[in-house]
C-alpha positions in Angstrom: 6.7 -44.7 85.1 7.8 -48.4 84.6 10.6 -50.0 86.7 13.3 -49.6 83.9 12.3 -45.9 83.2 12.3 -45.4 87.2 15.8 -47.1 87.3 17.1 -44.9 84.5 15.8 -41.7 86.2 17.6 -42.6 89.4 20.8 -43.3 87.4 20.5 -39.8 85.9 20.2 -38.1 89.4 23.3 -39.9 90.4 25.6 -38.6 87.7 28.6 -36.7 89.1 29.3 -33.0 88.4 25.9 -32.6 86.5 23.5 -30.0 87.7 20.0 -29.2 86.9 20.6 -27.3 83.7 22.9 -30.1 82.4 20.3 -32.9 83.3 17.5 -30.8 81.4 19.7 -30.7 78.4 20.0 -34.4 78.5 16.2 -34.8 78.8 15.7 -32.2 76.0 18.3 -33.9 73.6 16.7 -37.3 74.4 13.3 -36.0 73.5 14.4 -34.3 70.4 16.3 -37.4 69.1 13.6 -39.8 70.2 16.0 -41.6 72.6 14.5 -43.3 75.6 16.4 -42.4 78.9 17.5 -46.1 79.4 19.0 -46.0 75.9 20.9 -42.8 76.8 23.0 -44.8 79.2 24.0 -47.1 76.3 25.4 -44.2 74.1 29.2 -44.2 73.4 31.6 -41.5 74.7 31.6 -39.2 71.7 27.9 -38.0 71.7 27.9 -37.9 75.6 31.0 -35.5 75.4 30.1 -33.6 72.3 26.2 -33.5 71.8 25.3 -33.6 75.5 28.2 -31.6 76.7 28.5 -33.7 79.8 31.6 -33.3 82.1 34.3 -36.0 82.0 33.5 -37.4 85.3 29.9 -38.2 84.1 31.0 -39.5 80.7 33.5 -41.8 82.6 30.6 -42.9 84.9 28.3 -43.9 82.0 31.0 -45.4 79.8 33.4 -47.0 82.2 31.6 -47.5 85.3 27.9 -48.1 84.0 27.5 -51.3 85.9 28.4 -49.8 89.2 26.2 -46.8 88.5 23.2 -49.3 87.7 24.0 -51.3 90.9 23.9 -48.1 93.0 20.6 -47.0 91.4 19.1 -50.5 92.0 20.0 -50.3 95.6 18.5 -46.8 95.8 15.4 -47.9 93.9 14.9 -50.8 96.3 15.0 -48.4 99.3 12.6 -46.3 97.6 10.1 -49.0 96.9 10.3 -50.1 100.5 9.4 -46.6 101.8 6.8 -45.7 99.1 9.2 -43.0 97.5 8.5 -42.3 93.7 10.8 -40.5 91.1 9.2 -38.1 88.6 10.5 -36.6 85.5 9.0 -33.4 84.0 6.9 -35.2 81.4 5.3 -37.7 84.1 1.7 -37.1 84.7 2.4 -36.9 88.5 5.1 -34.3 88.2 3.9 -30.9 89.7 2.4 -28.8 86.8 3.2 -25.6 88.7 6.8 -26.4 88.4 6.8 -27.1 84.8 5.0 -23.8 84.2 6.8 -21.6 86.7 10.2 -22.9 87.8 13.1 -22.0 85.6 14.6 -24.5 85.2 12.0 -26.9 86.5 13.6 -29.6 88.6 14.6 -32.4 86.1 14.3 -35.3 88.6 12.1 -35.2 91.7 11.7 -37.5 94.4 8.4 -37.7 96.1 6.9 -39.3 99.3 3.3 -39.1 100.1 -0.1 -37.6 99.0 0.0 -36.5 95.3 -3.6 -35.3 95.7 -2.3 -32.3 97.6 -1.9 -30.5 94.2 -5.8 -30.7 93.8 -6.1 -27.9 96.5 -5.3 -24.1 96.3 -2.0 -23.7 98.1 -0.4 -20.9 100.3 3.1 -20.4 101.1 4.5 -18.0 103.8 8.0 -16.4 103.0 10.2 -14.5 105.3 13.8 -13.3 105.2 16.3 -14.6 107.5 16.0 -13.5 111.1 12.6 -14.1 112.8 11.3 -11.3 115.1 8.6 -12.1 117.6 6.1 -10.1 115.5 7.0 -12.1 112.4 6.5 -15.4 114.3 3.1 -14.4 115.5 2.1 -13.3 112.0 3.3 -16.6 110.5 1.3 -18.6 113.0 -2.0 -16.4 112.4 -1.6 -16.7 108.7 -1.0 -20.5 108.7 -3.8 -21.0 111.2 -6.2 -19.1 108.9 -5.0 -20.9 105.9 -5.6 -24.3 107.3 -9.0 -23.5 108.7 -10.1 -22.2 105.2 -9.1 -25.5 103.5 -5.9 -24.3 101.8 -2.8 -26.5 101.4 0.2 -25.1 103.0 3.5 -25.3 101.1 6.7 -24.9 103.1 10.3 -26.0 103.4 11.6 -27.8 106.4 14.8 -27.0 108.4 14.9 -23.3 108.1 13.0 -21.7 110.9 10.9 -19.5 108.6 9.6 -22.7 106.9 9.5 -24.9 110.1 6.5 -23.1 111.5 4.3 -23.4 108.5 5.3 -27.0 108.1 4.1 -27.8 111.5 1.0 -25.7 111.2 0.3 -27.6 107.9 -0.6 -30.6 110.1 -3.9 -29.1 110.7 -4.4 -28.3 107.0 -6.3 -30.6 104.6 -3.0 -31.0 102.8 0.6 -29.8 103.1 3.5 -29.9 100.8 7.1 -29.8 102.1 9.9 -29.0 99.7 13.4 -30.2 101.1 16.6 -28.5 100.7 18.5 -31.8 100.8 18.0 -35.4 99.5 14.9 -37.2 100.7 16.9 -40.1 102.4 19.2 -37.5 104.1 16.2 -35.8 105.4 14.4 -38.8 106.7 17.1 -41.2 107.7 15.9 -44.7 108.2 12.4 -43.5 109.2 10.4 -42.7 106.2 7.1 -43.1 108.3 8.1 -40.0 110.5 8.3 -36.3 109.6 11.6 -35.1 108.1 14.3 -34.0 110.6 14.2 -30.5 111.6 10.5 -29.9 112.2 10.8 -29.6 115.9 11.6 -31.8 119.0 10.9 -35.3 118.3 9.5 -36.6 115.0 5.8 -36.9 114.6 4.4 -39.6 112.4 4.1 -38.6 108.9 0.6 -38.3 107.7 1.3 -39.5 104.1 -2.4 -39.3 103.2 -2.3 -35.4 103.7 1.5 -34.7 103.3 3.6 -34.5 100.3 7.4 -34.2 100.6 9.3 -33.3 97.5 13.1 -33.1 96.9 14.9 -32.2 93.7 18.2 -33.2 95.1 20.1 -36.6 95.1 18.6 -38.9 97.6 21.5 -39.0 99.9 22.9 -35.5 99.6 23.1 -33.2 102.4 22.2 -29.5 102.2 24.6 -26.9 101.0 24.4 -23.2 100.9 22.9 -23.0 97.3 20.1 -25.4 98.1 18.3 -23.0 100.3 17.6 -20.3 97.7 16.5 -23.2 95.2 14.2 -24.5 97.8 12.5 -21.2 98.4 12.0 -20.5 94.6 10.4 -23.9 94.4 8.1 -23.4 97.4 6.9 -20.1 95.8 6.3 -21.8 92.4 4.0 -24.3 94.0 1.8 -21.6 95.8 -1.3 -20.1 94.5 -1.1 -17.4 97.3 2.4 -16.2 98.6 2.4 -14.2 101.8 5.6 -12.2 102.3 5.7 -11.5 106.0 9.1 -9.8 106.5 11.1 -9.4 103.3 14.4 -7.5 103.3 14.8 -5.0 100.3 17.2 -6.5 97.9 17.2 -9.9 99.5 16.6 -13.3 98.1 12.9 -13.6 99.3 12.0 -10.3 97.8 13.6 -11.4 94.4 11.4 -14.5 94.6 8.4 -12.5 95.2 9.1 -10.2 92.3 9.5 -13.2 90.1 6.2 -14.5 91.3 4.5 -11.2 90.4 6.0 -11.3 87.0 4.3 -14.8 86.5 1.1 -13.6 87.6 0.9 -15.2 90.9 -0.7 -13.6 93.8 1.7 -12.0 96.4 0.4 -10.5 99.7 2.6 -8.2 101.6 1.9 -8.5 105.3 1.0 -4.9 106.7 2.4 -3.5 103.3 5.8 -3.4 105.0 7.8 -4.0 101.6 6.9 -0.8 99.6 8.8 -2.2 96.6 6.6 -5.3 96.4 3.5 -3.2 96.9 4.5 -1.0 94.2 5.0 -4.0 91.9 1.5 -5.4 92.5 1.6 -7.1 95.9 -1.5 -6.6 97.9 -1.2 -5.2 101.5 -2.9 -7.4 104.0 -3.3 -7.3 107.8 -4.9 -9.6 110.3 -8.4 -8.3 109.7 -8.2 -9.8 106.1 -7.2 -13.3 107.1 -10.8 -14.4 107.3 -11.2 -14.9 103.5 -7.8 -15.9 102.1 -9.5 -17.8 99.2 -10.5 -14.6 97.6 -6.9 -14.1 96.6 -6.7 -17.4 94.7 -6.2 -16.7 91.0 -8.2 -19.2 88.9 -6.1 -21.6 87.1 -6.2 -21.9 83.4 
């Protein structure tokens, strides 16, 4: 992505009151009409309002406050360049193919820091409903250690306790991917060379050779309630193997696992505790089966 396209992508991410579906609609309409994203910001009010169905605040930002929007995006882009942060759209070669194929919708604008090569490895995610029992913590640690020892990448979130443990265990893996539930700058503050906030006491140095951090949210946005479920969906979509450790029947994590099974992903149910997932095709697993997790990797097409 050249500098002008990157600037336009950041401008797109900063539009007010425009969510993921509306952003995807913009990208779709541009593709159908052969309009470059930079040229989209030069369109008059009528098509922005009528064809693109953008809210009034976004139309006003583009038509009346375009220079301010551009300056804001240039400032952000400068900070990104200084810290090694990239911006990806779904048609970029670096964009995660698994999100393109599995996420609905796939994130329209993604900010990335670190090792894009992490996607070359088969990946495992550990999902758990809210509320960590001592037994669940022990299971998460054993699964994460086994995955790392067997050369699997570990995909996790960050601040949520059920993600924090795999994210820290991922330091021992050949690669780890951390999906944020907030903007990348909000998660790192001024220190893009350290781990994101929330992975434990202190902040370890970020191993950018083996770690990839992704955020589908505006760079400076803090977390809100709806971001957590979206992060969990995106973590699952990146994984070749999902291990459901403790999933509450009828809960968010169970729903995400059902969706993954419907997509043909491998879901393992720790100790077979969730009967609904097992009935839907999840494979029961216990500690005795952790020595060969790679056998559960479904070959990619």
